[in-house]
Each structure stands twice: as C-alpha cells, then as structure tokens.
Backbone as a chain_set.jsonl record, in Angstrom:
{"seq": "MQRKADDTTTTVPVPDHDEIRVGTLQAIIRQSGLPRSAFEAE", "coords": {"N": [[0.838, -1.156, 0.0], [0.439, 2.257, -0.654], [0.863, 5.664, 0.284], [0.546, 8.825, -0.888], [1.83, 11.988, -0.374], [2.33, 15.535, -0.391], [5.329, 15.925, -1.055], [6.309, 13.43, -0.527], [6.267, 9.828, -0.398], [4.754, 7.214, 1.23], [5.329, 3.887, 1.814], [3.781, 0.944, 2.749], [4.157, -2.357, 3.671], [2.074, -5.168, 2.893], [1.666, -8.098, 4.159], [1.121, -11.358, 2.789], [0.056, -13.499, 4.447], [-1.366, -15.865, 6.73], [-0.713, -15.522, 9.388], [1.409, -13.165, 10.965], [4.645, -12.121, 12.129], [5.163, -10.595, 15.336], [6.958, -8.421, 15.431], [6.986, -7.663, 12.751], [4.36, -6.791, 12.384], [4.351, -4.645, 14.186], [6.181, -2.964, 12.901], [4.797, -2.406, 10.542], [2.599, -1.007, 11.565], [3.918, 1.202, 12.695], [5.084, 2.345, 10.389], [2.828, 3.027, 8.983], [1.779, 5.259, 10.165], [-0.562, 5.478, 11.479], [-2.681, 5.29, 14.43], [-2.136, 2.764, 16.912], [-4.516, 1.661, 17.828], [-6.129, 1.579, 15.588], [-5.61, -0.799, 14.426], [-6.518, -2.748, 16.07], [-8.831, -5.275, 16.99], [-12.324, -4.813, 17.2]], "CA": [[0.0, 0.0, 0.0], [1.192, 3.507, -0.686], [0.156, 6.922, 0.523], [1.346, 9.904, -1.445], [1.576, 13.325, 0.145], [3.003, 16.587, -1.16], [6.622, 15.567, -1.649], [6.749, 12.134, -0.006], [5.439, 8.642, -0.592], [4.941, 6.233, 2.293], [4.978, 2.54, 1.381], [3.579, 0.02, 3.865], [3.973, -3.707, 3.146], [0.903, -5.925, 3.331], [2.041, -9.504, 4.016], [0.083, -12.288, 2.337], [0.181, -14.646, 5.33], [-2.429, -15.969, 7.73], [-0.152, -14.954, 10.612], [2.678, -12.473, 10.776], [5.396, -11.962, 13.373], [4.84, -9.398, 16.103], [7.833, -7.339, 14.995], [6.539, -7.228, 11.426], [3.14, -6.018, 12.6], [4.732, -3.379, 14.81], [6.809, -2.14, 11.873], [3.734, -1.952, 9.643], [1.842, 0.022, 12.289], [4.78, 2.378, 12.801], [5.244, 2.94, 9.069], [1.552, 3.529, 8.479], [1.483, 6.55, 10.754], [-1.872, 5.402, 12.119], [-2.594, 4.85, 15.814], [-2.209, 1.311, 17.12], [-5.91, 1.281, 18.015], [-6.737, 1.361, 14.284], [-5.314, -2.175, 14.037], [-7.054, -3.654, 17.086], [-10.188, -5.759, 16.733], [-13.338, -4.172, 18.048]], "C": [[0.889, 1.227, 0.0], [0.281, 4.687, -0.4], [1.073, 8.023, 0.024], [0.872, 11.223, -0.85], [2.445, 14.279, -0.655], [4.294, 16.136, -1.829], [7.164, 14.241, -1.147], [5.766, 11.031, -0.38], [5.774, 7.66, 0.517], [4.451, 4.889, 1.787], [4.901, 1.645, 2.606], [3.339, -1.366, 3.278], [2.708, -4.347, 3.706], [1.228, -7.397, 3.107], [0.852, -10.373, 3.599], [0.229, -13.59, 3.121], [-1.023, -14.682, 6.259], [-1.991, -15.352, 9.05], [1.161, -14.258, 10.278], [3.342, -12.311, 12.134], [5.05, -10.631, 14.023], [5.675, -8.209, 15.629], [7.436, -6.784, 13.636], [5.297, -6.366, 11.557], [3.458, -4.663, 13.218], [5.359, -2.429, 13.789], [5.765, -1.586, 10.908], [2.938, -0.826, 10.294], [2.653, 1.305, 12.359], [4.89, 3.095, 11.455], [3.958, 3.552, 8.545], [1.238, 4.922, 9.0], [0.122, 6.607, 11.424], [-1.705, 4.979, 13.569], [-2.763, 3.335, 15.91], [-3.653, 0.833, 17.235], [-6.634, 1.021, 16.685], [-6.549, -0.09, 13.821], [-5.892, -3.193, 15.01], [-8.49, -4.027, 16.733], [-11.157, -5.095, 17.69], [-14.238, -5.205, 18.672]], "O": [[1.969, 1.223, 0.591], [-0.89, 4.712, -0.78], [2.221, 8.142, 0.453], [-0.321, 11.528, -0.827], [3.216, 13.847, -1.512], [4.338, 15.984, -3.05], [8.348, 13.951, -1.318], [4.59, 11.283, -0.642], [6.938, 7.314, 0.72], [3.298, 4.756, 1.378], [5.835, 1.589, 3.406], [2.423, -1.545, 2.476], [2.324, -4.098, 4.848], [1.083, -7.898, 1.992], [-0.281, -10.137, 4.019], [0.489, -14.648, 2.547], [-1.629, -13.648, 6.541], [-2.793, -14.734, 9.751], [1.92, -14.708, 9.419], [2.676, -12.36, 13.167], [4.691, -9.666, 13.347], [5.148, -7.112, 15.446], [7.536, -5.581, 13.395], [5.191, -5.323, 10.91], [2.893, -3.647, 12.814], [5.096, -1.227, 13.813], [5.844, -0.426, 10.504], [2.638, 0.183, 9.656], [2.122, 2.387, 12.105], [4.797, 4.321, 11.396], [3.992, 4.491, 7.75], [0.516, 5.682, 8.355], [-0.302, 7.666, 11.887], [-0.693, 4.37, 13.916], [-3.444, 2.716, 15.093], [-3.982, -0.269, 16.794], [-7.644, 0.317, 16.662], [-7.254, -0.55, 12.923], [-5.761, -4.396, 14.784], [-9.26, -3.2, 16.243], [-10.833, -4.85, 18.852], [-15.153, -4.857, 19.419]]}, "num_chains": 1, "name": "protein.A"}
C-alpha cells in the first residue's frame, strides 16, 4: 500500500500470510502513521 503526500510517498507492506510476526506487525503500524488502536479488533 502507498500513501502519497506533497513531496513524499509512504509505502507500507501488506504480508500475504495468515499470521505475521509481532515485529513485522509493529513495523507496519509504525510505518503507516496510524494509531495502534486502528489495528485492534473491536
């Protein structure tokens, strides 16, 4: 996934796995710039 802003592009990987490692998920959350709560199940 990519998000383009004025002069930058942020690329966030989307793994194609049933389960991903905790560190990978943390990196995706950090790179996305979204709050952790956006990734938590409701």
